[in-house]
N, C-alpha and C positions, 0 to 999 in steps of 0.2 A: 655238814651243817644241816642244823635241826631248824625246819619252817614254824615260825611262831605266827599263829592266826590272830594275834592281837594289832599288829600294824594294820591289815586290811580292815580290820572292825574299827579301829581308830580313825583310818581314813575315811571310811564311809560314814561315820558319825559327824565329823567333821564337816563333810560335804552336806549332808543333809540339813544339820544346823546352820551353815552357811547359805542354803537357797530358803530356807524356812524363815529367815529372818529378813529377807528383801521381797518378800509378797508383797504384791500392790493390791492395795484396797480396791474395790469396785466401784466404780461411779456411774450412778443412775439417774442422771439427767440427761436433758436434751434439750439443745439450743430452739426447737420448736415442740412445745409441750402439746401442739395439735397432731402429733403423730405417735407420741408415745405417752402412757399414764402408768403412774403407779399407785396402786390401790386395791382392795379387797372385793370392791363393787365394780361390775362391768359397766364402763361409761356407755351411754346411750349413743345409738347408730345415729350419725347425720341423716336427712332429708336426701331420699334419691334427687338428682338434679340433673336437668337435660341443659346442654350447654349449645348454642347455636352457633356454628363456625362457618356460616355462609352458605357453602352448596349442599352442606349435611349437618347433622346435629349427633351429639355424643352424649349418652346417657352415663352418668357418673353414680356408681353405688360404692360407698364407703361402709366398712364393718370393722368392729373392735375384735382382735384374736388374742387370747391368752399365749404369752410368750415365756412361761415359766414364772421363777418368782425370786425376789431378792433373799440375801441369807438371813434376813429377819423374818421372813414369812409372807411379806406382801406380793402380791399379783403384779406381775408386768403385762401391760396392754399394748399393741401396736397396731395401727390402724392401716388396713389393706384397702386399696383403690382398685374397682373393676371401671374398665370404661368399654363400652359398645357401642357401635354406629347404628342410629336408627333414623327411621324418616323424621323430616321435620313437618311438624303439623301447623 
C-alpha cells in the first residue's frame, strides 16, 4: 500500500484553521486603574509617603514600570510599590 502525504497535510491544515479561529482577543482593562495604565507617556510617580503604624513607620515608594505593549503599539504601565521600615520622627 502506497503512503499518501495528502492526508497528514490536510489534517494539519484543519487543526491550524480550527485553533486560529478560536483565538481570544486580549482585554487590557483593570478593575483598579490606579495600578495599571495604557498610554505612550509614562505616568508621574506618586509622592513618597510615610505611614505611622503605631510603634513603627513604613516608607511607601511607588514607581511606574513599562510592562510591554498592546497589539496596537501602546505602552502598558504597572505600578510597583516598595515598602521599608523607617524610624518615626
